VOSEGU-357830 format. One line per field, with one value per atom (N, C-alpha, C): residue number from 1; residue in three letters; atom name; x, y, z. Coordinates in pm, whole numbers, padded with zeros to 5 digits, always signed. Layout:
% residues N
pos NUM, ...
code ALA, ...
site CA, ...
east X, ...
north Y, ...
up Z, ...
END
This chain:
% residues 165
pos 1, 1, 1, 2, 2, 2, 3, 3, 3, 4, 4, 4, 5, 5, 5, 6, 6, 6, 7, 7, 7, 8, 8, 8, 9, 9, 9, 10, 10, 10, 11, 11, 11, 12, 12, 12, 13, 13, 13, 14, 14, 14, 15, 15, 15, 16, 16, 16, 17, 17, 17, 18, 18, 18, 19, 19, 19, 20, 20, 20, 21, 21, 21, 22, 22, 22, 23, 23, 23, 24, 24, 24, 25, 25, 25, 26, 26, 26, 27, 27, 27, 28, 28, 28, 29, 29, 29, 30, 30, 30, 31, 31, 31, 32, 32, 32, 33, 33, 33, 34, 34, 34, 35, 35, 35, 36, 36, 36, 37, 37, 37, 38, 38, 38, 39, 39, 39, 40, 40, 40, 41, 41, 41, 42, 42, 42, 43, 43, 43, 44, 44, 44, 45, 45, 45, 46, 46, 46, 47, 47, 47, 48, 48, 48, 49, 49, 49, 50, 50, 50, 51, 51, 51, 52, 52, 52, 53, 53, 53, 54, 54, 54, 55, 55, 55, 56, 56, 56, 57, 57, 57, 58, 58, 58, 59, 59, 59, 60, 60, 60, 61, 61, 61, 62, 62, 62, 63, 63, 63, 64, 64, 64, 65, 65, 65, 66, 66, 66, 67, 67, 67, 68, 68, 68, 69, 69, 69, 70, 70, 70, 71, 71, 71, 72, 72, 72, 73, 73, 73, 74, 74, 74, 75, 75, 75, 76, 76, 76, 77, 77, 77, 78, 78, 78, 79, 79, 79, 80, 80, 80, 81, 81, 81, 82, 82, 82, 83, 83, 83, 84, 84, 84, 85, 85, 85, 86, 86, 86, 87, 87, 87, 88, 88, 88, 89, 89, 89, 90, 90, 90, 91, 91, 91, 92, 92, 92, 93, 93, 93, 94, 94, 94, 95, 95, 95, 96, 96, 96, 97, 97, 97, 98, 98, 98, 99, 99, 99, 100, 100, 100, 101, 101, 101, 102, 102, 102, 103, 103, 103, 104, 104, 104, 105, 105, 105, 106, 106, 106, 107, 107, 107, 108, 108, 108, 109, 109, 109, 110, 110, 110, 111, 111, 111, 112, 112, 112, 113, 113, 113, 114, 114, 114, 115, 115, 115, 116, 116, 116, 117, 117, 117, 118, 118, 118, 119, 119, 119, 120, 120, 120, 121, 121, 121, 122, 122, 122, 123, 123, 123, 124, 124, 124, 125, 125, 125, 126, 126, 126, 127, 127, 127, 128, 128, 128, 129, 129, 129, 130, 130, 130, 131, 131, 131, 132, 132, 132, 133, 133, 133, 134, 134, 134, 135, 135, 135, 136, 136, 136, 137, 137, 137, 138, 138, 138, 139, 139, 139, 140, 140, 140, 141, 141, 141, 142, 142, 142, 143, 143, 143, 144, 144, 144, 145, 145, 145, 146, 146, 146, 147, 147, 147, 148, 148, 148, 149, 149, 149, 150, 150, 150, 151, 151, 151, 152, 152, 152, 153, 153, 153, 154, 154, 154, 155, 155, 155, 156, 156, 156, 157, 157, 157, 158, 158, 158, 159, 159, 159, 160, 160, 160, 161, 161, 161, 162, 162, 162, 163, 163, 163, 164, 164, 164, 165, 165, 165
code MET, MET, MET, PRO, PRO, PRO, ARG, ARG, ARG, PRO, PRO, PRO, ILE, ILE, ILE, ARG, ARG, ARG, TYR, TYR, TYR, GLN, GLN, GLN, SER, SER, SER, ARG, ARG, ARG, TYR, TYR, TYR, THR, THR, THR, LEU, LEU, LEU, PRO, PRO, PRO, ALA, ALA, ALA, SER, SER, SER, GLU, GLU, GLU, LEU, LEU, LEU, TYR, TYR, TYR, THR, THR, THR, THR, THR, THR, LEU, LEU, LEU, VAL, VAL, VAL, SER, SER, SER, ARG, ARG, ARG, GLU, GLU, GLU, TYR, TYR, TYR, LEU, LEU, LEU, GLN, GLN, GLN, ALA, ALA, ALA, ARG, ARG, ARG, LEU, LEU, LEU, ASP, ASP, ASP, ARG, ARG, ARG, ILE, ILE, ILE, GLY, GLY, GLY, GLY, GLY, GLY, ASP, ASP, ASP, ASN, ASN, ASN, ALA, ALA, ALA, VAL, VAL, VAL, LEU, LEU, LEU, LEU, LEU, LEU, ASP, ASP, ASP, LEU, LEU, LEU, SER, SER, SER, SER, SER, SER, ASP, ASP, ASP, ALA, ALA, ALA, ASP, ASP, ASP, SER, SER, SER, ALA, ALA, ALA, LYS, LYS, LYS, TYR, TYR, TYR, SER, SER, SER, MET, MET, MET, ARG, ARG, ARG, GLN, GLN, GLN, GLY, GLY, GLY, VAL, VAL, VAL, SER, SER, SER, GLN, GLN, GLN, LYS, LYS, LYS, TYR, TYR, TYR, LEU, LEU, LEU, PRO, PRO, PRO, GLY, GLY, GLY, PRO, PRO, PRO, ILE, ILE, ILE, ARG, ARG, ARG, GLY, GLY, GLY, PHE, PHE, PHE, LEU, LEU, LEU, ARG, ARG, ARG, GLY, GLY, GLY, ASP, ASP, ASP, LEU, LEU, LEU, VAL, VAL, VAL, ILE, ILE, ILE, GLU, GLU, GLU, ARG, ARG, ARG, THR, THR, THR, GLU, GLU, GLU, THR, THR, THR, TRP, TRP, TRP, ARG, ARG, ARG, LEU, LEU, LEU, ALA, ALA, ALA, ARG, ARG, ARG, PRO, PRO, PRO, GLY, GLY, GLY, HIS, HIS, HIS, TYR, TYR, TYR, ASP, ASP, ASP, GLY, GLY, GLY, THR, THR, THR, VAL, VAL, VAL, THR, THR, THR, ALA, ALA, ALA, ARG, ARG, ARG, VAL, VAL, VAL, LYS, LYS, LYS, ASP, ASP, ASP, ALA, ALA, ALA, PRO, PRO, PRO, GLY, GLY, GLY, SER, SER, SER, MET, MET, MET, GLY, GLY, GLY, GLY, GLY, GLY, ALA, ALA, ALA, LEU, LEU, LEU, ARG, ARG, ARG, VAL, VAL, VAL, ALA, ALA, ALA, ASP, ASP, ASP, ILE, ILE, ILE, THR, THR, THR, GLY, GLY, GLY, GLY, GLY, GLY, SER, SER, SER, GLU, GLU, GLU, PHE, PHE, PHE, VAL, VAL, VAL, LEU, LEU, LEU, ASP, ASP, ASP, ALA, ALA, ALA, GLU, GLU, GLU, ALA, ALA, ALA, LYS, LYS, LYS, VAL, VAL, VAL, ASP, ASP, ASP, VAL, VAL, VAL, PRO, PRO, PRO, LEU, LEU, LEU, ILE, ILE, ILE, GLY, GLY, GLY, GLY, GLY, GLY, LYS, LYS, LYS, ILE, ILE, ILE, GLU, GLU, GLU, SER, SER, SER, ALA, ALA, ALA, ILE, ILE, ILE, ALA, ALA, ALA, GLU, GLU, GLU, GLN, GLN, GLN, VAL, VAL, VAL, VAL, VAL, VAL, LYS, LYS, LYS, LEU, LEU, LEU, ILE, ILE, ILE, GLU, GLU, GLU, ARG, ARG, ARG, GLU, GLU, GLU, ALA, ALA, ALA, ARG, ARG, ARG, PHE, PHE, PHE, THR, THR, THR, GLU, GLU, GLU, GLU, GLU, GLU, TRP, TRP, TRP, LEU, LEU, LEU, ALA, ALA, ALA, GLN, GLN, GLN
site N, CA, C, N, CA, C, N, CA, C, N, CA, C, N, CA, C, N, CA, C, N, CA, C, N, CA, C, N, CA, C, N, CA, C, N, CA, C, N, CA, C, N, CA, C, N, CA, C, N, CA, C, N, CA, C, N, CA, C, N, CA, C, N, CA, C, N, CA, C, N, CA, C, N, CA, C, N, CA, C, N, CA, C, N, CA, C, N, CA, C, N, CA, C, N, CA, C, N, CA, C, N, CA, C, N, CA, C, N, CA, C, N, CA, C, N, CA, C, N, CA, C, N, CA, C, N, CA, C, N, CA, C, N, CA, C, N, CA, C, N, CA, C, N, CA, C, N, CA, C, N, CA, C, N, CA, C, N, CA, C, N, CA, C, N, CA, C, N, CA, C, N, CA, C, N, CA, C, N, CA, C, N, CA, C, N, CA, C, N, CA, C, N, CA, C, N, CA, C, N, CA, C, N, CA, C, N, CA, C, N, CA, C, N, CA, C, N, CA, C, N, CA, C, N, CA, C, N, CA, C, N, CA, C, N, CA, C, N, CA, C, N, CA, C, N, CA, C, N, CA, C, N, CA, C, N, CA, C, N, CA, C, N, CA, C, N, CA, C, N, CA, C, N, CA, C, N, CA, C, N, CA, C, N, CA, C, N, CA, C, N, CA, C, N, CA, C, N, CA, C, N, CA, C, N, CA, C, N, CA, C, N, CA, C, N, CA, C, N, CA, C, N, CA, C, N, CA, C, N, CA, C, N, CA, C, N, CA, C, N, CA, C, N, CA, C, N, CA, C, N, CA, C, N, CA, C, N, CA, C, N, CA, C, N, CA, C, N, CA, C, N, CA, C, N, CA, C, N, CA, C, N, CA, C, N, CA, C, N, CA, C, N, CA, C, N, CA, C, N, CA, C, N, CA, C, N, CA, C, N, CA, C, N, CA, C, N, CA, C, N, CA, C, N, CA, C, N, CA, C, N, CA, C, N, CA, C, N, CA, C, N, CA, C, N, CA, C, N, CA, C, N, CA, C, N, CA, C, N, CA, C, N, CA, C, N, CA, C, N, CA, C, N, CA, C, N, CA, C, N, CA, C, N, CA, C, N, CA, C, N, CA, C, N, CA, C, N, CA, C, N, CA, C, N, CA, C, N, CA, C, N, CA, C, N, CA, C, N, CA, C, N, CA, C, N, CA, C, N, CA, C, N, CA, C, N, CA, C, N, CA, C, N, CA, C, N, CA, C, N, CA, C, N, CA, C, N, CA, C, N, CA, C, N, CA, C, N, CA, C, N, CA, C, N, CA, C
east +00085, +00000, +00089, +00068, +00153, +00151, +00265, +00278, +00259, +00172, +00150, +00271, +00293, +00397, +00330, +00330, +00269, +00365, +00370, +00458, +00403, +00419, +00385, +00480, +00506, +00589, +00531, +00557, +00502, +00615, +00585, +00683, +00616, +00695, +00639, +00621, +00650, +00632, +00514, +00461, +00347, +00381, +00278, +00296, +00367, +00338, +00402, +00553, +00598, +00742, +00805, +00735, +00787, +00798, +00694, +00697, +00816, +00833, +00943, +01077, +01094, +01218, +01232, +01127, +01134, +01166, +01137, +01160, +01273, +01352, +01463, +01587, +01658, +01778, +01881, +01903, +02004, +01971, +01845, +01802, +01815, +01761, +01764, +01907, +01997, +02135, +02202, +02179, +02236, +02182, +02054, +01994, +02054, +02070, +02132, +02277, +02349, +02489, +02499, +02406, +02412, +02359, +02245, +02181, +02140, +02186, +02145, +02217, +02323, +02394, +02494, +02540, +02642, +02590, +02670, +02641, +02507, +02466, +02340, +02353, +02247, +02250, +02108, +02096, +01971, +01970, +01880, +01878, +01807, +01702, +01619, +01539, +01519, +01436, +01376, +01245, +01177, +01077, +01075, +00982, +00950, +00830, +00789, +00697, +00627, +00545, +00424, +00383, +00261, +00283, +00400, +00421, +00570, +00600, +00739, +00744, +00857, +00886, +01036, +01078, +01220, +01241, +01358, +01400, +01538, +01561, +01692, +01727, +01855, +01904, +01968, +01931, +01987, +02042, +02141, +02201, +02217, +02208, +02232, +02327, +02440, +02538, +02474, +02508, +02451, +02474, +02583, +02613, +02513, +02436, +02338, +02196, +02180, +02047, +02005, +01875, +01826, +01841, +01847, +01868, +01783, +01649, +01566, +01604, +01643, +01680, +01821, +01912, +02051, +02060, +01978, +01982, +01921, +01838, +01769, +01846, +01916, +01988, +02129, +02181, +02320, +02405, +02416, +02494, +02418, +02456, +02396, +02254, +02176, +02041, +02049, +02000, +01998, +01852, +01809, +01669, +01658, +01570, +01538, +01401, +01396, +01275, +01232, +01103, +01048, +00934, +00935, +00826, +00769, +00637, +00570, +00486, +00472, +00395, +00311, +00194, +00113, +00035, +00014, -00067, -00213, -00277, -00417, -00508, -00469, -00538, -00441, -00466, -00372, -00348, -00220, -00184, -00192, -00207, -00222, -00161, -00059, +00009, -00010, -00048, -00060, +00053, +00096, +00203, +00193, +00283, +00297, +00444, +00468, +00604, +00603, +00703, +00725, +00872, +00900, +01039, +01051, +01161, +01192, +01331, +01346, +01477, +01541, +01661, +01731, +01755, +01727, +01748, +01667, +01548, +01463, +01317, +01233, +01093, +01006, +01051, +00976, +00956, +00856, +00831, +00761, +00760, +00688, +00618, +00500, +00429, +00324, +00287, +00183, +00164, +00097, +00059, +00141, +00164, +00231, +00138, +00153, +00076, +00157, +00155, +00203, +00088, +00044, -00073, -00059, -00121, -00125, -00207, -00159, -00232, -00214, -00285, -00270, -00126, -00062, +00075, +00183, +00146, +00249, +00197, +00269, +00231, +00266, +00211, +00231, +00270, +00366, +00406, +00351, +00286, +00229, +00269, +00312, +00339, +00243, +00170, +00081, +00108, +00185, +00232, +00225, +00273, +00283, +00401, +00459, +00569, +00514, +00556, +00509, +00628, +00641, +00748, +00683, +00702, +00641, +00737, +00754, +00837, +00759, +00729, +00654, +00724, +00646, +00687, +00759, +00858, +00934, +00903, +00814, +00782, +00732, +00649, +00595, +00703, +00801, +00912, +00993, +01016, +01093, +01013, +00882, +00798, +00804, +00796, +00804, +00937, +01044, +01178, +01191, +01139, +01145, +01065, +00944, +00860, +00932, +00997, +01071, +01186, +01258, +01370, +01323, +01210, +01156, +01120, +01054, +01018, +01144, +01247, +01373, +01433, +01430, +01484, +01403, +01271, +01187, +01208, +01228, +01258, +01389, +01491, +01620, +01604, +01524, +01499, +01425, +01331, +01258, +01353, +01443, +01541, +01632, +01674, +01756, +01679, +01551, +01469, +01459, +01437, +01430, +01560, +01674, +01804, +01821, +01782, +01794, +01712, +01590, +01502, +01549, +01622, +01672, +01790, +01852, +01969, +01931
north -00118, +00000, +00124, +00217, +00336, +00415, +00478, +00559, +00706, +00775, +00917, +01001, +01109, +01206, +01342, +01411, +01544, +01641, +01760, +01863, +01999, +02097, +02234, +02329, +02440, +02546, +02680, +02781, +02915, +03014, +03112, +03216, +03352, +03456, +03590, +03666, +03607, +03676, +03617, +03690, +03641, +03515, +03438, +03314, +03338, +03446, +03472, +03486, +03550, +03564, +03432, +03355, +03224, +03132, +03128, +03047, +03087, +03217, +03264, +03216, +03217, +03168, +03018, +02943, +02796, +02739, +02814, +02761, +02835, +02913, +02983, +02892, +02900, +02818, +02844, +02969, +03005, +02941, +02953, +02894, +02741, +02678, +02531, +02478, +02544, +02498, +02515, +02628, +02650, +02549, +02518, +02420, +02282, +02244, +02115, +02111, +02221, +02226, +02209, +02267, +02263, +02133, +02084, +01969, +01858, +01863, +01762, +01630, +01625, +01499, +01473, +01349, +01307, +01313, +01371, +01376, +01441, +01540, +01611, +01697, +01698, +01777, +01819, +01941, +01989, +01941, +01850, +01787, +01871, +01940, +02013, +02118, +02234, +02339, +02424, +02443, +02542, +02610, +02743, +02814, +02951, +02996, +03134, +03175, +03286, +03338, +03249, +03165, +03085, +02935, +02885, +02741, +02709, +02591, +02547, +02396, +02343, +02201, +02187, +02108, +02079, +01937, +01884, +01751, +01762, +01682, +01681, +01542, +01522, +01397, +01432, +01358, +01377, +01245, +01251, +01129, +01131, +01013, +00996, +00879, +00904, +00799, +00687, +00564, +00449, +00455, +00514, +00518, +00603, +00691, +00776, +00719, +00605, +00548, +00462, +00462, +00373, +00227, +00140, -00002, -00067, -00046, -00113, -00076, +00048, +00089, +00040, +00052, +00012, -00136, -00218, -00361, -00398, -00310, -00338, -00292, -00180, -00123, -00179, -00173, -00215, -00091, -00007, +00115, +00236, +00352, +00476, +00491, +00573, +00603, +00716, +00691, +00791, +00816, +00941, +00977, +01071, +01039, +01129, +01186, +01318, +01389, +01492, +01497, +01595, +01670, +01801, +01884, +01966, +01979, +02067, +02165, +02285, +02390, +02463, +02512, +02598, +02696, +02814, +02914, +02871, +02842, +02801, +02923, +03023, +03153, +03248, +03377, +03470, +03432, +03423, +03389, +03242, +03155, +03011, +02931, +02851, +02765, +02620, +02535, +02392, +02320, +02209, +02135, +01987, +01916, +01772, +01742, +01635, +01586, +01436, +01388, +01245, +01218, +01105, +01067, +00916, +00874, +00732, +00709, +00597, +00557, +00468, +00504, +00427, +00284, +00187, +00045, -00007, +00049, +00001, +00009, -00082, -00085, +00009, +00129, +00223, +00355, +00429, +00561, +00647, +00776, +00872, +00967, +01007, +01104, +01174, +01294, +01366, +01507, +01585, +01721, +01822, +01937, +02050, +02170, +02261, +02385, +02497, +02612, +02737, +02833, +02889, +02976, +03088, +03200, +03312, +03274, +03316, +03304, +03438, +03459, +03583, +03596, +03704, +03729, +03671, +03611, +03555, +03445, +03333, +03221, +03090, +02983, +02850, +02754, +02668, +02558, +02430, +02346, +02221, +02107, +01997, +01872, +01768, +01701, +01592, +01478, +01379, +01274, +01138, +01038, +00904, +00830, +00743, +00657, +00516, +00451, +00315, +00229, +00113, +00018, -00118, -00174, -00303, -00418, -00445, -00556, -00634, -00760, -00838, -00842, -00842, -00856, -00733, -00679, -00568, -00433, -00432, -00307, -00199, -00236, -00139, -00072, -00151, -00094, +00002, -00035, +00052, +00179, +00166, +00284, +00380, +00326, +00411, +00483, +00411, +00472, +00579, +00553, +00653, +00776, +00756, +00869, +00955, +00890, +00963, +01043, +00983, +01051, +01167, +01150, +01259, +01378, +01354, +01465, +01535, +01460, +01522, +01607, +01557, +01632, +01760, +01751, +01869, +01971, +01925, +02017, +02089, +02017, +02081, +02180, +02144, +02236, +02361, +02345, +02461, +02552, +02495, +02578, +02651, +02581, +02645, +02760, +02737, +02841, +02963, +02941, +03054, +03133, +03063, +03131, +03207, +03146, +03208, +03337, +03329, +03445, +03556, +03520, +03621, +03700, +03652, +03719, +03851
up +00000, +00000, +00000, -00090, -00098, +00033, +00062, +00183, +00149, +00226, +00199, +00242, +00168, +00200, +00195, +00307, +00313, +00378, +00319, +00374, +00335, +00425, +00390, +00459, +00392, +00450, +00408, +00490, +00465, +00445, +00361, +00326, +00335, +00353, +00371, +00241, +00128, +00001, -00075, -00173, -00250, -00331, -00363, -00438, -00571, -00640, -00770, -00756, -00648, -00626, -00583, -00499, -00458, -00580, -00662, -00784, -00872, -00895, -00979, -00926, -00796, -00734, -00754, -00722, -00725, -00862, -00969, -01104, -01176, -01103, -01168, -01174, -01283, -01304, -01194, -01161, -01061, -00925, -00883, -00756, -00758, -00863, -00870, -00869, -00945, -00949, -00813, -00748, -00615, -00514, -00522, -00431, -00454, -00580, -00610, -00562, -00584, -00540, -00389, -00315, -00169, -00112, -00161, -00095, -00192, -00315, -00413, -00402, -00323, -00305, -00416, -00419, -00514, -00658, -00745, -00889, -00922, -00842, -00868, -00992, -01072, -01196, -01233, -01283, -01341, -01485, -01517, -01649, -01754, -01712, -01807, -01732, -01795, -01736, -01845, -01838, -01921, -01829, -01831, -01742, -01798, -01763, -01790, -01675, -01689, -01581, -01549, -01645, -01626, -01609, -01648, -01638, -01634, -01584, -01577, -01573, -01619, -01607, -01593, -01495, -01483, -01432, -01469, -01425, -01365, -01264, -01198, -01153, -01130, -01073, -00939, -00837, -00704, -00654, -00568, -00516, -00366, -00307, -00164, -00149, -00085, -00062, +00020, -00014, +00055, +00206, +00249, +00393, +00471, +00403, +00470, +00465, +00402, +00383, +00502, +00533, +00639, +00598, +00696, +00674, +00568, +00569, +00468, +00324, +00303, +00168, +00135, +00228, +00206, +00170, +00237, +00210, +00076, +00023, -00102, -00225, -00213, -00328, -00340, -00459, -00483, -00507, -00409, -00427, -00377, -00428, -00384, -00439, -00372, -00415, -00518, -00638, -00745, -00781, -00765, -00785, -00905, -00997, -01107, -01077, -01069, -01024, -01128, -01154, -01248, -01179, -01193, -01142, -01257, -01258, -01352, -01270, -01321, -01255, -01358, -01314, -01401, -01313, -01368, -01301, -01312, -01198, -01198, -01198, -01125, -01117, -01048, -01054, -00989, -00842, -00807, -00670, -00636, -00737, -00709, -00824, -00790, -00886, -00843, -00938, -00913, -00986, -00928, -00992, -00966, -01031, -01009, -00985, -00913, -00893, -00915, -00987, -01001, -00974, -00917, -00891, -00903, -00961, -00973, -00917, -00852, -00802, -00906, -00948, -01051, -01000, -01087, -01059, -00940, -00919, -00811, -00856, -00808, -00849, -00765, -00745, -00664, -00735, -00690, -00747, -00644, -00672, -00589, -00684, -00648, -00730, -00649, -00697, -00625, -00676, -00592, -00627, -00547, -00610, -00548, -00556, -00462, -00468, -00406, -00470, -00413, -00424, -00311, -00313, -00211, -00245, -00152, -00029, +00087, +00213, +00285, +00391, +00467, +00514, +00479, +00523, +00434, +00321, +00233, +00143, +00143, +00057, +00126, +00070, +00126, +00014, +00045, -00043, +00018, -00065, -00016, -00110, -00051, -00122, -00066, -00154, -00116, -00213, -00170, -00261, -00193, -00264, -00206, -00267, -00185, -00229, -00246, -00353, -00381, -00423, -00360, -00392, -00412, -00530, -00564, -00534, -00405, -00361, -00255, -00281, -00182, -00046, +00058, +00197, +00254, +00186, +00244, +00179, +00080, +00010, +00105, +00201, +00297, +00380, +00424, +00502, +00417, +00292, +00203, +00173, +00150, +00127, +00245, +00367, +00487, +00495, +00465, +00470, +00362, +00243, +00136, +00174, +00227, +00267, +00370, +00467, +00569, +00508, +00415, +00350, +00263, +00195, +00112, +00199, +00312, +00401, +00451, +00487, +00531, +00419, +00296, +00183, +00161, +00163, +00141, +00254, +00376, +00487, +00462, +00414, +00383, +00268, +00168, +00057, +00105, +00197, +00252, +00329, +00408, +00480, +00382, +00276, +00175, +00110, +00079, +00017, +00108, +00236, +00331, +00331, +00331, +00328, +00197, +00086, -00046, -00052, -00001, -00006, +00087, +00192, +00287, +00233, +00124, +00066, +00001
END
């Protein structure tokens, strides 16, 4: 059964400015350089004021992985992630995220949202991790969900620092 992944963070700037930051090449490259892990790379990016799509590769050294994942993989965790965004209405952007783990029967996918709220904007991730492995798939899904939340928290801290510059 897929494991839910939910996360939200709030920012003091309007959704349009947060969106512009989140899909800028300079920001994405800096974020990957800081927290993207081994061999992180921005594979593709296209964006404008109303829509965006980007793909990236992120890596996590096997020594940092929880036991259930480390025992399942033959090496480091390599994640290929794609996000799409579109302006749904003024002050509200909807998106999707998909991620696949290289050489593993697992995936993650879900919805993203950046929207104006009182005093600023909010980023929301509502996704799920799914691993098709009998008997131990649930444990791996839980470990992946936990790692995704930790990654998104680090990305949110990076975003706060970036915006404070």
